[in-house]
N, C-alpha and C positions, 0 to 999 in steps of 0.2 A: 223126240222125232219118230214118226212112224206108228205111234200108238193107235191112231184112228184106223190105219190100214190093218193092224193086228186085230183090233176089235171087229172090224168089218169081216175079217176072215175067220172069226171065232177062236182066235188064239189068245185066250184069256184065262186067268186063274178062276177056279171054282168058288173062291170066297166072295166074289162079287155078287153072286145070286143071293147068298146068305145076307150080305150087307143090304141089298135091296129089300129083302123080305123084312129085315129088322128096321131099317131107317126110312123105308119108303112111306111109312105112315106120317112122316113129318115133311114130306115134299109135296108141292103142288106145281103143276105145269100150266103156264099161260099159253104155251104152244106145245104141240106134240113133239117129243124128242125122237130123233132117228134111233134105230136099234143100237148102233155103235155109240151114240152119245150117252144113252142110258147105261150101257156097259161101262163106259169110262167114268161116269158119274159115281158109280158104286164100286169101282175097282179098288181092291184092298191094297194094291201096291202104291196108291197115291195118298194114303193117310199119313198124317203126322207132320205138322208144321207147315203145310202148304197153303192153308187158308186161315186168315185171321182178320179181326175187325179193328178198325182205328177210328177214333173220333174224327168226324169230317173236318174239323178245324185243323187237325194235324196231318191230314192225308198227304198234302203236297210235300211236307217235310219228310215224311216216310218214303215217298216215291223218290225224292232227291237223294236220300241216303242210299237207297238200293241202286239207283243209277250210278252214284259215286263209287259204289263198291263193285260195279260191273255185273250186278245181279238183275235178272229180269223180274218184273212185277207187273201185274195187271189188276186194275179195278174191275170187279165183277158184279158189284151190286151195292145196295144200300139197305140200312135198317129202316123199317117203316112200321107204323102201327099195324097190329094184326095178332094172330094167334101166336103166343110165345113158343119158341123152338121150331117154328115152321120155316122151311126154305122154299121160296117161290122161284121157280125156274121160268125164264122167259126167252 
């Protein structure tokens, strides 16, 4: 909670810029990101275990398990044909 407000106010760690410089080559945007969205996308504090892929056939089961454990979970995208290793933001 509050991460967007911190990012909008420039209260962010310096590692995010380095992350963007390195990983930015593998991202494409189908819409322009707001400055604070870009900051949060590359924020080094959010790395590690927060983003994973599941076969579409098992996604409902995974979501149910998270709900059962009282843990939040959001579907944020899907795997599609395209350049390997590229993350398209929309």
